[in-house]
N, CA, C and O atoms as a CHARMM CRD file, in Angstrom:
* protein
*
  388
    1    1 MET  N     19.04400 -12.89600  32.07600 PROA 1      0.00000
    2    1 MET  CA    18.21700 -12.33300  33.35200 PROA 1      0.00000
    3    1 MET  C     17.66000 -13.53700  34.08700 PROA 1      0.00000
    4    1 MET  O     17.00300 -14.35000  33.43600 PROA 1      0.00000
    5    2 LEU  N     17.84300 -13.71100  35.26800 PROA 2      0.00000
    6    2 LEU  CA    17.06700 -14.51000  36.18300 PROA 2      0.00000
    7    2 LEU  C     15.85800 -14.27900  36.35800 PROA 2      0.00000
    8    2 LEU  O     15.58900 -13.26500  37.00100 PROA 2      0.00000
    9    3 CYS  N     14.85800 -15.04000  35.90600 PROA 3      0.00000
   10    3 CYS  CA    13.44500 -14.93000  36.54700 PROA 3      0.00000
   11    3 CYS  C     12.61800 -16.29500  36.28700 PROA 3      0.00000
   12    3 CYS  O     13.03900 -17.29900  35.71200 PROA 3      0.00000
   13    4 LYS  N     11.33600 -16.08700  36.85300 PROA 4      0.00000
   14    4 LYS  CA    10.82500 -17.43100  36.67200 PROA 4      0.00000
   15    4 LYS  C     10.53700 -17.84000  35.20500 PROA 4      0.00000
   16    4 LYS  O     10.19300 -16.88000  34.51600 PROA 4      0.00000
   17    5 GLY  N     10.58700 -18.95100  34.60000 PROA 5      0.00000
   18    5 GLY  CA    10.46300 -19.30900  33.31700 PROA 5      0.00000
   19    5 GLY  C     11.54100 -19.10700  32.37100 PROA 5      0.00000
   20    5 GLY  O     11.44800 -19.41900  31.18400 PROA 5      0.00000
   21    6 ALA  N     12.62900 -18.55000  32.93600 PROA 6      0.00000
   22    6 ALA  CA    13.77600 -18.41800  32.01900 PROA 6      0.00000
   23    6 ALA  C     14.61900 -19.65100  32.20200 PROA 6      0.00000
   24    6 ALA  O     14.77300 -20.24900  33.26700 PROA 6      0.00000
   25    7 ARG  N     15.24200 -20.01400  30.82400 PROA 7      0.00000
   26    7 ARG  CA    15.89100 -21.09000  30.54600 PROA 7      0.00000
   27    7 ARG  C     17.50100 -20.91600  30.42600 PROA 7      0.00000
   28    7 ARG  O     17.92800 -20.09900  29.61000 PROA 7      0.00000
   29    8 LEU  N     18.20300 -21.50300  31.04800 PROA 8      0.00000
   30    8 LEU  CA    19.76500 -21.65100  31.24300 PROA 8      0.00000
   31    8 LEU  C     20.33800 -22.98900  30.62700 PROA 8      0.00000
   32    8 LEU  O     19.92700 -24.12700  30.84900 PROA 8      0.00000
   33    9 LEU  N     21.36300 -22.60800  29.81600 PROA 9      0.00000
   34    9 LEU  CA    22.22800 -23.50800  29.37600 PROA 9      0.00000
   35    9 LEU  C     23.26800 -23.75200  30.24400 PROA 9      0.00000
   36    9 LEU  O     23.94600 -22.75100  30.47900 PROA 9      0.00000
   37   10 VAL  N     23.63200 -24.83800  30.83400 PROA 10     0.00000
   38   10 VAL  CA    24.56900 -25.09700  31.65000 PROA 10     0.00000
   39   10 VAL  C     25.62000 -26.13700  31.33900 PROA 10     0.00000
   40   10 VAL  O     25.28700 -27.22500  30.86900 PROA 10     0.00000
   41   11 ARG  N     26.94900 -25.81400  31.60400 PROA 11     0.00000
   42   11 ARG  CA    28.03600 -27.18900  31.10800 PROA 11     0.00000
   43   11 ARG  C     28.46300 -27.71100  32.34600 PROA 11     0.00000
   44   11 ARG  O     28.53700 -26.88200  33.25300 PROA 11     0.00000
   45   12 TYR  N     28.73300 -28.76200  32.58800 PROA 12     0.00000
   46   12 TYR  CA    29.26900 -29.27500  33.49400 PROA 12     0.00000
   47   12 TYR  C     30.52000 -30.26300  33.02100 PROA 12     0.00000
   48   12 TYR  O     30.45100 -31.48800  32.92800 PROA 12     0.00000
   49   13 GLY  N     31.57600 -29.50800  32.76800 PROA 13     0.00000
   50   13 GLY  CA    32.67500 -30.33600  31.99400 PROA 13     0.00000
   51   13 GLY  C     32.32100 -30.49300  30.48600 PROA 13     0.00000
   52   13 GLY  O     32.20800 -29.60500  29.64100 PROA 13     0.00000
   53   14 GLU  N     32.15400 -32.02800  30.33600 PROA 14     0.00000
   54   14 GLU  CA    31.75000 -32.45900  29.10300 PROA 14     0.00000
   55   14 GLU  C     30.49200 -32.24000  28.52600 PROA 14     0.00000
   56   14 GLU  O     30.19700 -31.91600  27.37500 PROA 14     0.00000
   57   15 ARG  N     29.65800 -32.51400  29.70700 PROA 15     0.00000
   58   15 ARG  CA    28.25500 -32.40000  29.88200 PROA 15     0.00000
   59   15 ARG  C     27.45300 -31.11100  29.66700 PROA 15     0.00000
   60   15 ARG  O     27.72100 -30.10300  30.32000 PROA 15     0.00000
   61   16 THR  N     26.40700 -31.13800  28.69700 PROA 16     0.00000
   62   16 THR  CA    25.65800 -29.60800  28.62400 PROA 16     0.00000
   63   16 THR  C     24.12200 -30.05400  29.02000 PROA 16     0.00000
   64   16 THR  O     23.58700 -31.12000  28.71500 PROA 16     0.00000
   65   17 THR  N     23.66300 -29.19200  29.62200 PROA 17     0.00000
   66   17 THR  CA    22.27800 -29.48300  30.15300 PROA 17     0.00000
   67   17 THR  C     21.28800 -28.11300  30.18700 PROA 17     0.00000
   68   17 THR  O     21.87800 -27.04800  30.36700 PROA 17     0.00000
   69   18 ALA  N     19.93000 -28.07500  30.03800 PROA 18     0.00000
   70   18 ALA  CA    19.36000 -27.00100  29.96500 PROA 18     0.00000
   71   18 ALA  C     18.18600 -27.11200  31.48400 PROA 18     0.00000
   72   18 ALA  O     17.56300 -28.10200  31.86900 PROA 18     0.00000
   73   19 PHE  N     18.22000 -25.61400  32.11600 PROA 19     0.00000
   74   19 PHE  CA    17.44700 -25.77600  33.37800 PROA 19     0.00000
   75   19 PHE  C     16.25700 -24.75400  32.82200 PROA 19     0.00000
   76   19 PHE  O     16.38200 -23.90700  31.93800 PROA 19     0.00000
   77   20 GLU  N     15.06700 -25.07700  33.59300 PROA 20     0.00000
   78   20 GLU  CA    14.36000 -24.12100  33.49900 PROA 20     0.00000
   79   20 GLU  C     13.80300 -23.56000  35.21200 PROA 20     0.00000
   80   20 GLU  O     13.37700 -24.21100  36.16600 PROA 20     0.00000
   81   21 ILE  N     13.99200 -22.43100  35.07100 PROA 21     0.00000
   82   21 ILE  CA    13.82100 -21.70500  36.22500 PROA 21     0.00000
   83   21 ILE  C     12.21400 -21.50900  36.55700 PROA 21     0.00000
   84   21 ILE  O     11.46100 -20.79300  35.89600 PROA 21     0.00000
   85   22 THR  N     11.78300 -22.40800  37.88900 PROA 22     0.00000
   86   22 THR  CA    10.57200 -22.61200  38.38800 PROA 22     0.00000
   87   22 THR  C     10.22400 -22.04800  39.53500 PROA 22     0.00000
   88   22 THR  O      8.99600 -22.00700  39.62000 PROA 22     0.00000
   89   23 GLU  N     10.85400 -21.51900  40.61000 PROA 23     0.00000
   90   23 GLU  CA    10.96500 -20.80300  41.67300 PROA 23     0.00000
   91   23 GLU  C     11.87900 -19.60600  41.65900 PROA 23     0.00000
   92   23 GLU  O     13.06900 -19.84300  41.44800 PROA 23     0.00000
   93   24 PHE  N     11.55100 -18.49900  41.82900 PROA 24     0.00000
   94   24 PHE  CA    12.29800 -17.41200  42.05600 PROA 24     0.00000
   95   24 PHE  C     11.85300 -16.22100  43.00900 PROA 24     0.00000
   96   24 PHE  O     10.97300 -15.50100  42.53900 PROA 24     0.00000
   97   25 HSD  N     12.29900 -15.92000  44.20100 PROA 25     0.00000
   98   25 HSD  CA    11.98600 -15.09300  45.10400 PROA 25     0.00000
   99   25 HSD  C     13.23700 -14.56400  45.57400 PROA 25     0.00000
  100   25 HSD  O     13.90300 -15.02800  46.49900 PROA 25     0.00000
  101   26 PRO  N     13.56300 -13.35500  44.72700 PROA 26     0.00000
  102   26 PRO  CA    14.92800 -12.97200  45.49000 PROA 26     0.00000
  103   26 PRO  C     14.76500 -12.23400  46.52300 PROA 26     0.00000
  104   26 PRO  O     13.76300 -11.52000  46.53100 PROA 26     0.00000
  105   27 PRO  N     15.54200 -12.19700  47.49900 PROA 27     0.00000
  106   27 PRO  CA    17.08100 -12.70600  47.54500 PROA 27     0.00000
  107   27 PRO  C     17.08400 -14.18100  47.81700 PROA 27     0.00000
  108   27 PRO  O     18.04400 -14.89900  47.53600 PROA 27     0.00000
  109   28 THR  N     15.89600 -14.63900  48.41500 PROA 28     0.00000
  110   28 THR  CA    15.82900 -15.99200  49.22900 PROA 28     0.00000
  111   28 THR  C     15.80600 -17.31200  48.53300 PROA 28     0.00000
  112   28 THR  O     16.31400 -18.27900  49.10100 PROA 28     0.00000
  113   29 THR  N     15.28500 -17.43400  47.40100 PROA 29     0.00000
  114   29 THR  CA    14.56800 -18.69300  46.95300 PROA 29     0.00000
  115   29 THR  C     15.03600 -18.69500  45.27200 PROA 29     0.00000
  116   29 THR  O     14.99900 -17.62800  44.66000 PROA 29     0.00000
  117   30 ILE  N     15.45400 -19.90300  44.61400 PROA 30     0.00000
  118   30 ILE  CA    15.46000 -19.98700  43.37000 PROA 30     0.00000
  119   30 ILE  C     15.53900 -21.58600  43.42000 PROA 30     0.00000
  120   30 ILE  O     16.19500 -22.25000  44.22200 PROA 30     0.00000
  121   31 GLY  N     14.72700 -22.05300  42.39000 PROA 31     0.00000
  122   31 GLY  CA    14.66100 -23.49700  42.02800 PROA 31     0.00000
  123   31 GLY  C     14.37600 -23.97300  40.62600 PROA 31     0.00000
  124   31 GLY  O     13.41500 -23.40600  40.10600 PROA 31     0.00000
  125   32 TRP  N     14.94800 -24.82300  39.93900 PROA 32     0.00000
  126   32 TRP  CA    14.74400 -25.06700  38.62000 PROA 32     0.00000
  127   32 TRP  C     14.34300 -26.53700  38.47600 PROA 32     0.00000
  128   32 TRP  O     14.12700 -27.16200  39.51400 PROA 32     0.00000
  129   33 VAL  N     14.23300 -27.09300  37.40600 PROA 33     0.00000
  130   33 VAL  CA    13.92600 -28.29800  36.70600 PROA 33     0.00000
  131   33 VAL  C     14.92300 -28.41900  35.56800 PROA 33     0.00000
  132   33 VAL  O     15.08800 -27.59500  34.66800 PROA 33     0.00000
  133   34 GLU  N     15.67000 -29.76000  35.76900 PROA 34     0.00000
  134   34 GLU  CA    16.48800 -29.98500  34.34600 PROA 34     0.00000
  135   34 GLU  C     15.60900 -30.59800  33.36700 PROA 34     0.00000
  136   34 GLU  O     14.58300 -31.23400  33.60800 PROA 34     0.00000
  137   35 GLU  N     16.16500 -30.31700  32.13700 PROA 35     0.00000
  138   35 GLU  CA    15.47100 -30.77900  30.81900 PROA 35     0.00000
  139   35 GLU  C     16.48600 -31.57500  30.20000 PROA 35     0.00000
  140   35 GLU  O     16.12400 -32.10900  29.15200 PROA 35     0.00000
  141   36 GLY  N     17.56500 -31.77900  30.53800 PROA 36     0.00000
  142   36 GLY  CA    18.79700 -32.31700  29.78200 PROA 36     0.00000
  143   36 GLY  C     18.68700 -34.14100  30.32300 PROA 36     0.00000
  144   36 GLY  O     17.72600 -34.90500  30.40300 PROA 36     0.00000
  145   37 ALA  N     19.97200 -34.29100  30.57600 PROA 37     0.00000
  146   37 ALA  CA    20.22800 -35.80800  30.82200 PROA 37     0.00000
  147   37 ALA  C     19.60300 -36.30800  32.09900 PROA 37     0.00000
  148   37 ALA  O     19.33600 -37.50700  32.19000 PROA 37     0.00000
  149   38 ARG  N     19.34900 -35.47600  33.10100 PROA 38     0.00000
  150   38 ARG  CA    18.42100 -35.87600  34.19300 PROA 38     0.00000
  151   38 ARG  C     16.99400 -35.35300  34.15300 PROA 38     0.00000
  152   38 ARG  O     16.55100 -34.87000  35.19500 PROA 38     0.00000
  153   39 SER  N     16.33600 -35.38700  33.22900 PROA 39     0.00000
  154   39 SER  CA    15.03000 -34.85400  32.83500 PROA 39     0.00000
  155   39 SER  C     14.12200 -34.98700  33.90900 PROA 39     0.00000
  156   39 SER  O     13.72400 -36.06400  34.35200 PROA 39     0.00000
  157   40 GLY  N     13.77800 -33.76900  34.35100 PROA 40     0.00000
  158   40 GLY  CA    12.63400 -33.84000  35.50000 PROA 40     0.00000
  159   40 GLY  C     13.32100 -33.67700  36.69400 PROA 40     0.00000
  160   40 GLY  O     12.47200 -33.52400  37.57100 PROA 40     0.00000
  161   41 ALA  N     14.49400 -33.63200  37.18500 PROA 41     0.00000
  162   41 ALA  CA    15.21800 -33.53900  38.40900 PROA 41     0.00000
  163   41 ALA  C     15.03000 -32.18300  38.82600 PROA 41     0.00000
  164   41 ALA  O     15.33000 -31.28400  38.04100 PROA 41     0.00000
  165   42 LYS  N     14.52600 -31.89200  40.07800 PROA 42     0.00000
  166   42 LYS  CA    14.50400 -30.47600  40.59900 PROA 42     0.00000
  167   42 LYS  C     15.06500 -30.11900  41.57900 PROA 42     0.00000
  168   42 LYS  O     15.00200 -30.82100  42.58800 PROA 42     0.00000
  169   43 THR  N     15.86000 -28.78800  41.57300 PROA 43     0.00000
  170   43 THR  CA    16.56100 -28.67100  42.61700 PROA 43     0.00000
  171   43 THR  C     15.90200 -27.20400  43.20600 PROA 43     0.00000
  172   43 THR  O     15.17800 -26.47800  42.52500 PROA 43     0.00000
  173   44 PHE  N     16.25200 -26.96600  44.42200 PROA 44     0.00000
  174   44 PHE  CA    15.80300 -25.68800  45.20400 PROA 44     0.00000
  175   44 PHE  C     16.84200 -25.34200  46.04600 PROA 44     0.00000
  176   44 PHE  O     17.60100 -26.15500  46.57400 PROA 44     0.00000
  177   45 PHE  N     16.88300 -24.11300  46.18100 PROA 45     0.00000
  178   45 PHE  CA    17.93300 -23.50300  47.10100 PROA 45     0.00000
  179   45 PHE  C     16.91800 -22.19400  47.82900 PROA 45     0.00000
  180   45 PHE  O     16.18100 -21.43800  47.19600 PROA 45     0.00000
  181   46 HSD  N     17.13400 -22.20400  49.27800 PROA 46     0.00000
  182   46 HSD  CA    16.62300 -21.30100  50.03800 PROA 46     0.00000
  183   46 HSD  C     17.24500 -20.89400  51.11000 PROA 46     0.00000
  184   46 HSD  O     17.44800 -21.70900  52.01000 PROA 46     0.00000
  185   47 LEU  N     17.70100 -19.47200  51.24400 PROA 47     0.00000
  186   47 LEU  CA    18.55000 -18.82000  52.04100 PROA 47     0.00000
  187   47 LEU  C     17.53200 -17.96100  53.45300 PROA 47     0.00000
  188   47 LEU  O     16.61900 -17.16000  53.25400 PROA 47     0.00000
  189   48 GLY  N     17.93300 -18.33100  54.53100 PROA 48     0.00000
  190   48 GLY  CA    17.10100 -17.88500  55.60500 PROA 48     0.00000
  191   48 GLY  C     17.85200 -16.95700  56.46800 PROA 48     0.00000
  192   48 GLY  O     19.01100 -17.29300  56.70900 PROA 48     0.00000
  193   49 PHE  N     17.46800 -15.96700  56.92900 PROA 49     0.00000
  194   49 PHE  CA    17.97700 -14.87600  57.45300 PROA 49     0.00000
  195   49 PHE  C     17.74300 -14.98400  59.13700 PROA 49     0.00000
  196   49 PHE  O     16.57300 -15.02700  59.51500 PROA 49     0.00000
  197   50 ALA  N     18.58200 -15.01800  59.92800 PROA 50     0.00000
  198   50 ALA  CA    17.94900 -14.74800  61.47900 PROA 50     0.00000
  199   50 ALA  C     19.18700 -13.93700  62.26800 PROA 50     0.00000
  200   50 ALA  O     20.04600 -14.54300  62.90800 PROA 50     0.00000
  201   51 GLY  N     19.16300 -12.82700  62.16300 PROA 51     0.00000
  202   51 GLY  CA    20.06600 -11.94500  62.76900 PROA 51     0.00000
  203   51 GLY  C     21.17500 -11.81900  62.08300 PROA 51     0.00000
  204   51 GLY  O     21.16400 -11.21900  61.00800 PROA 51     0.00000
  205   52 ALA  N     22.55200 -12.48000  62.70300 PROA 52     0.00000
  206   52 ALA  CA    23.93500 -12.53400  62.06800 PROA 52     0.00000
  207   52 ALA  C     24.36400 -13.91200  61.49000 PROA 52     0.00000
  208   52 ALA  O     25.50400 -14.28200  61.21200 PROA 52     0.00000
  209   53 THR  N     23.31200 -14.51900  61.38400 PROA 53     0.00000
  210   53 THR  CA    23.33500 -16.06800  60.97300 PROA 53     0.00000
  211   53 THR  C     22.64800 -16.27000  59.50800 PROA 53     0.00000
  212   53 THR  O     21.83000 -15.40200  59.20200 PROA 53     0.00000
  213   54 THR  N     22.83900 -17.11800  58.74600 PROA 54     0.00000
  214   54 THR  CA    22.16000 -17.57900  57.32500 PROA 54     0.00000
  215   54 THR  C     22.11600 -18.97100  57.46200 PROA 54     0.00000
  216   54 THR  O     23.04200 -19.65200  57.90300 PROA 54     0.00000
  217   55 SER  N     20.87300 -19.44700  57.02500 PROA 55     0.00000
  218   55 SER  CA    20.79300 -20.92500  56.80500 PROA 55     0.00000
  219   55 SER  C     20.61800 -20.97400  55.29800 PROA 55     0.00000
  220   55 SER  O     20.17500 -20.15300  54.49400 PROA 55     0.00000
  221   56 PHE  N     21.09000 -22.15500  55.17800 PROA 56     0.00000
  222   56 PHE  CA    21.14900 -22.36000  53.45800 PROA 56     0.00000
  223   56 PHE  C     20.60600 -23.87700  53.21100 PROA 56     0.00000
  224   56 PHE  O     21.26100 -24.81900  53.65600 PROA 56     0.00000
  225   57 ARG  N     19.47400 -24.08000  52.53900 PROA 57     0.00000
  226   57 ARG  CA    18.71100 -25.17000  52.23700 PROA 57     0.00000
  227   57 ARG  C     19.04400 -25.74900  50.93400 PROA 57     0.00000
  228   57 ARG  O     19.16200 -24.92900  50.02300 PROA 57     0.00000
  229   58 VAL  N     19.21200 -26.92600  50.66000 PROA 58     0.00000
  230   58 VAL  CA    19.50200 -27.60900  49.37800 PROA 58     0.00000
  231   58 VAL  C     18.03200 -28.67900  49.54200 PROA 58     0.00000
  232   58 VAL  O     17.78000 -29.29000  50.58100 PROA 58     0.00000
  233   59 LYS  N     17.19700 -28.73100  48.32100 PROA 59     0.00000
  234   59 LYS  CA    16.33800 -29.82400  48.36900 PROA 59     0.00000
  235   59 LYS  C     16.49500 -30.46200  46.84800 PROA 59     0.00000
  236   59 LYS  O     16.16400 -29.74600  45.90300 PROA 59     0.00000
  237   60 HSD  N     16.90100 -31.54800  46.64400 PROA 60     0.00000
  238   60 HSD  CA    16.92900 -32.25800  45.18700 PROA 60     0.00000
  239   60 HSD  C     15.97200 -33.44900  45.14600 PROA 60     0.00000
  240   60 HSD  O     15.90500 -34.35200  45.98000 PROA 60     0.00000
  241   61 VAL  N     15.27900 -33.30800  44.08900 PROA 61     0.00000
  242   61 VAL  CA    14.34800 -34.23000  43.88100 PROA 61     0.00000
  243   61 VAL  C     14.37600 -34.61600  42.64300 PROA 61     0.00000
  244   61 VAL  O     14.26600 -33.86700  41.67200 PROA 61     0.00000
  245   62 THR  N     14.59500 -36.35300  42.60500 PROA 62     0.00000
  246   62 THR  CA    14.98000 -36.97700  41.04500 PROA 62     0.00000
  247   62 THR  C     13.85900 -37.77900  41.04400 PROA 62     0.00000
  248   62 THR  O     13.53600 -38.38300  42.06700 PROA 62     0.00000
  249   63 PRO  N     13.21900 -37.86000  40.01000 PROA 63     0.00000
  250   63 PRO  CA    12.20700 -38.81200  39.56900 PROA 63     0.00000
  251   63 PRO  C     12.66600 -39.99400  39.73600 PROA 63     0.00000
  252   63 PRO  O     13.81700 -40.21800  39.36400 PROA 63     0.00000
  253   64 LEU  N     11.80900 -41.13400  40.39100 PROA 64     0.00000
  254   64 LEU  CA    12.61600 -42.23500  40.59000 PROA 64     0.00000
  255   64 LEU  C     11.97300 -43.36400  39.39900 PROA 64     0.00000
  256   64 LEU  O     10.75300 -43.40200  39.24100 PROA 64     0.00000
  257   65 SER  N     12.75300 -44.13900  38.70300 PROA 65     0.00000
  258   65 SER  CA    12.47500 -45.17100  37.83800 PROA 65     0.00000
  259   65 SER  C     13.28100 -46.29000  38.31200 PROA 65     0.00000
  260   65 SER  O     14.18700 -46.11800  39.12800 PROA 65     0.00000
  261   66 PHE  N     12.98400 -47.43100  37.82800 PROA 66     0.00000
  262   66 PHE  CA    13.68000 -48.61000  37.97900 PROA 66     0.00000
  263   66 PHE  C     15.05500 -48.53900  37.31800 PROA 66     0.00000
  264   66 PHE  O     16.01800 -49.03200  37.90600 PROA 66     0.00000
  265   67 VAL  N     15.18800 -48.00000  36.22100 PROA 67     0.00000
  266   67 VAL  CA    16.48000 -47.93900  35.65300 PROA 67     0.00000
  267   67 VAL  C     17.36900 -47.00700  36.56700 PROA 67     0.00000
  268   67 VAL  O     18.51600 -47.36500  36.83200 PROA 67     0.00000
  269   68 LYS  N     16.87000 -45.83400  37.04700 PROA 68     0.00000
  270   68 LYS  CA    17.74500 -44.73300  37.65100 PROA 68     0.00000
  271   68 LYS  C     18.20900 -45.29200  38.96500 PROA 68     0.00000
  272   68 LYS  O     19.31700 -45.09300  39.46300 PROA 68     0.00000
  273   69 TRP  N     17.16600 -46.06400  39.50500 PROA 69     0.00000
  274   69 TRP  CA    17.35900 -46.82100  40.81000 PROA 69     0.00000
  275   69 TRP  C     18.55900 -47.57700  40.95200 PROA 69     0.00000
  276   69 TRP  O     19.33900 -47.35300  41.87800 PROA 69     0.00000
  277   70 LEU  N     18.78900 -48.60100  39.95300 PROA 70     0.00000
  278   70 LEU  CA    19.54400 -49.54800  39.53000 PROA 70     0.00000
  279   70 LEU  C     20.93000 -48.88600  39.31300 PROA 70     0.00000
  280   70 LEU  O     21.92700 -49.22300  39.95200 PROA 70     0.00000
  281   71 LYS  N     20.91900 -47.98700  38.43100 PROA 71     0.00000
  282   71 LYS  CA    21.91200 -47.21100  38.07900 PROA 71     0.00000
  283   71 LYS  C     22.75700 -46.40000  39.26300 PROA 71     0.00000
  284   71 LYS  O     23.97900 -46.25000  39.26200 PROA 71     0.00000
  285   72 SER  N     21.72800 -45.85400  40.38900 PROA 72     0.00000
  286   72 SER  CA    22.45400 -45.44800  41.29600 PROA 72     0.00000
  287   72 SER  C     23.02700 -46.75500  42.39700 PROA 72     0.00000
  288   72 SER  O     24.03000 -46.65400  43.10200 PROA 72     0.00000
  289   73 LYS  N     22.42500 -47.55800  42.35300 PROA 73     0.00000
  290   73 LYS  CA    23.10600 -48.84800  43.09900 PROA 73     0.00000
  291   73 LYS  C     24.44200 -49.28100  42.52400 PROA 73     0.00000
  292   73 LYS  O     25.26800 -49.82500  43.25700 PROA 73     0.00000
  293   74 LEU  N     24.66600 -49.07700  41.33800 PROA 74     0.00000
  294   74 LEU  CA    25.73400 -49.85700  40.76100 PROA 74     0.00000
  295   74 LEU  C     27.02100 -48.94300  40.57500 PROA 74     0.00000
  296   74 LEU  O     28.16000 -49.38600  40.42500 PROA 74     0.00000
  297   75 SER  N     26.57400 -47.24100  40.61900 PROA 75     0.00000
  298   75 SER  CA    27.54700 -46.47000  40.42200 PROA 75     0.00000
  299   75 SER  C     28.01100 -45.95500  41.80800 PROA 75     0.00000
  300   75 SER  O     27.39800 -46.09600  42.86500 PROA 75     0.00000
  301   76 ASP  N     29.36400 -45.24800  41.59600 PROA 76     0.00000
  302   76 ASP  CA    29.93200 -44.62100  42.97800 PROA 76     0.00000
  303   76 ASP  C     28.97900 -43.68000  43.09100 PROA 76     0.00000
  304   76 ASP  O     28.32000 -43.12100  42.21500 PROA 76     0.00000
  305   77 ARG  N     28.97400 -43.53400  44.52700 PROA 77     0.00000
  306   77 ARG  CA    28.50100 -42.47800  44.97300 PROA 77     0.00000
  307   77 ARG  C     29.17900 -41.10200  44.80000 PROA 77     0.00000
  308   77 ARG  O     30.40500 -41.15200  44.90200 PROA 77     0.00000
  309   78 ARG  N     28.57700 -39.71200  44.52500 PROA 78     0.00000
  310   78 ARG  CA    29.15700 -38.69100  44.29200 PROA 78     0.00000
  311   78 ARG  C     29.46300 -38.15200  45.99000 PROA 78     0.00000
  312   78 ARG  O     28.96800 -38.45800  47.07500 PROA 78     0.00000
  313   79 ASP  N     30.44900 -37.28300  45.58500 PROA 79     0.00000
  314   79 ASP  CA    31.35500 -36.55700  47.07300 PROA 79     0.00000
  315   79 ASP  C     30.42900 -35.16200  47.22400 PROA 79     0.00000
  316   79 ASP  O     30.57100 -34.06100  46.69200 PROA 79     0.00000
  317   80 THR  N     29.31200 -35.71900  48.27300 PROA 80     0.00000
  318   80 THR  CA    28.50100 -34.63300  48.38400 PROA 80     0.00000
  319   80 THR  C     29.12900 -33.44700  49.25000 PROA 80     0.00000
  320   80 THR  O     28.36000 -32.49900  49.08900 PROA 80     0.00000
  321   81 HSD  N     29.74800 -33.21900  49.75200 PROA 81     0.00000
  322   81 HSD  CA    30.72700 -32.06300  50.43300 PROA 81     0.00000
  323   81 HSD  C     31.39800 -31.44400  49.23400 PROA 81     0.00000
  324   81 HSD  O     31.27300 -30.22000  49.20900 PROA 81     0.00000
  325   82 ARG  N     32.12000 -31.99700  48.17100 PROA 82     0.00000
  326   82 ARG  CA    32.43400 -31.11100  47.21700 PROA 82     0.00000
  327   82 ARG  C     31.55300 -30.65000  46.23700 PROA 82     0.00000
  328   82 ARG  O     31.79200 -29.61500  45.61400 PROA 82     0.00000
  329   83 VAL  N     30.36800 -31.45400  46.01000 PROA 83     0.00000
  330   83 VAL  CA    29.16900 -30.95000  45.16800 PROA 83     0.00000
  331   83 VAL  C     28.65600 -29.53400  45.70900 PROA 83     0.00000
  332   83 VAL  O     28.43900 -28.54100  45.01500 PROA 83     0.00000
  333   84 LEU  N     28.50300 -29.65200  47.12800 PROA 84     0.00000
  334   84 LEU  CA    27.71600 -28.80300  47.78500 PROA 84     0.00000
  335   84 LEU  C     28.65300 -27.38200  48.05200 PROA 84     0.00000
  336   84 LEU  O     28.08700 -26.29200  48.13100 PROA 84     0.00000
  337   85 ASN  N     29.88700 -27.49000  48.16000 PROA 85     0.00000
  338   85 ASN  CA    31.03300 -26.56800  48.30400 PROA 85     0.00000
  339   85 ASN  C     30.95200 -25.85500  46.83400 PROA 85     0.00000
  340   85 ASN  O     30.73200 -24.65300  46.68600 PROA 85     0.00000
  341   86 MET  N     31.18600 -26.87400  45.67100 PROA 86     0.00000
  342   86 MET  CA    30.96800 -25.98200  44.19200 PROA 86     0.00000
  343   86 MET  C     29.59000 -25.24300  43.98200 PROA 86     0.00000
  344   86 MET  O     29.46300 -24.19800  43.34400 PROA 86     0.00000
  345   87 THR  N     28.60600 -25.91500  44.59100 PROA 87     0.00000
  346   87 THR  CA    27.34400 -25.23600  44.27400 PROA 87     0.00000
  347   87 THR  C     27.24400 -23.69600  44.84200 PROA 87     0.00000
  348   87 THR  O     26.79100 -22.71400  44.25400 PROA 87     0.00000
  349   88 LEU  N     27.90600 -23.79700  46.40200 PROA 88     0.00000
  350   88 LEU  CA    27.84100 -22.59200  46.98200 PROA 88     0.00000
  351   88 LEU  C     28.71300 -21.31600  46.38400 PROA 88     0.00000
  352   88 LEU  O     28.38600 -20.14800  46.17000 PROA 88     0.00000
  353   89 GLN  N     29.79600 -21.93500  46.22600 PROA 89     0.00000
  354   89 GLN  CA    31.06500 -21.08400  45.24100 PROA 89     0.00000
  355   89 GLN  C     30.17600 -20.38800  43.93700 PROA 89     0.00000
  356   89 GLN  O     30.25200 -19.16400  43.82800 PROA 89     0.00000
  357   90 ASN  N     29.43000 -21.06500  43.06100 PROA 90     0.00000
  358   90 ASN  CA    28.69200 -20.67500  41.97200 PROA 90     0.00000
  359   90 ASN  C     27.76900 -19.83000  42.55500 PROA 90     0.00000
  360   90 ASN  O     27.90800 -18.72400  42.03200 PROA 90     0.00000
  361   91 ILE  N     26.77100 -19.81400  43.50400 PROA 91     0.00000
  362   91 ILE  CA    25.81200 -19.09100  44.00700 PROA 91     0.00000
  363   91 ILE  C     26.45200 -17.60700  44.34900 PROA 91     0.00000
  364   91 ILE  O     25.97600 -16.51600  44.03400 PROA 91     0.00000
  365   92 ARG  N     27.56400 -17.85400  45.02100 PROA 92     0.00000
  366   92 ARG  CA    28.27200 -16.54500  45.41200 PROA 92     0.00000
  367   92 ARG  C     28.62900 -15.93100  44.11900 PROA 92     0.00000
  368   92 ARG  O     28.18200 -14.79000  44.00400 PROA 92     0.00000
  369   93 LYS  N     29.38100 -16.41400  43.00700 PROA 93     0.00000
  370   93 LYS  CA    29.51500 -15.67200  41.86100 PROA 93     0.00000
  371   93 LYS  C     28.50300 -15.18600  41.48300 PROA 93     0.00000
  372   93 LYS  O     28.58100 -14.00600  41.14100 PROA 93     0.00000
  373   94 LEU  N     27.19200 -15.85500  41.39100 PROA 94     0.00000
  374   94 LEU  CA    26.01200 -15.15700  40.63800 PROA 94     0.00000
  375   94 LEU  C     25.54000 -14.14500  41.53900 PROA 94     0.00000
  376   94 LEU  O     25.15000 -13.11300  40.99200 PROA 94     0.00000
  377   95 THR  N     25.47800 -14.20000  42.92100 PROA 95     0.00000
  378   95 THR  CA    24.96900 -13.21100  43.32800 PROA 95     0.00000
  379   95 THR  C     25.87800 -11.69100  43.72400 PROA 95     0.00000
  380   95 THR  O     25.50400 -10.63500  44.23400 PROA 95     0.00000
  381   96 THR  N     27.11400 -12.12700  43.26000 PROA 96     0.00000
  382   96 THR  CA    28.02900 -10.90700  43.69800 PROA 96     0.00000
  383   96 THR  C     28.16100 -10.21200  42.03600 PROA 96     0.00000
  384   96 THR  O     28.53700  -9.04100  41.97700 PROA 96     0.00000
  385   97 ALA  N     27.92700 -10.76000  41.05600 PROA 97     0.00000
  386   97 ALA  CA    28.11400 -10.25600  39.98000 PROA 97     0.00000
  387   97 ALA  C     27.30400  -8.99700  39.40500 PROA 97     0.00000
  388   97 ALA  O     27.56800  -8.55000  38.28900 PROA 97     0.00000
C-alpha cells in the first residue's frame, strides 16, 4: 500500500533499488527518495487539474558531488522523452490497478 514512509523495492532491468515515499497526497502528488545506487536522489510528481486538461510536473533532484558530475559529463545522456513516456505509462498502471 502506498503511503508516506512506505518503502518500495523497484527493478530496472538488472538493477534493483529501494525508494522511500516522502510525499504522498492522493490523487495529485507523490515523491520519493532513492536509497540504492543513486542514494539521496529525489523525484516528485504532481498532477494539476484545470477544467478538461491535466498538467503533469516532474522534479528530479540528484545530490551533486564531483564524482557524479564527472560521470555525467563522460557518459551518454539519457533519452529523456523515452524515460518520461515510460514513467507516465507506469503511473497509469499504478493508478488504474
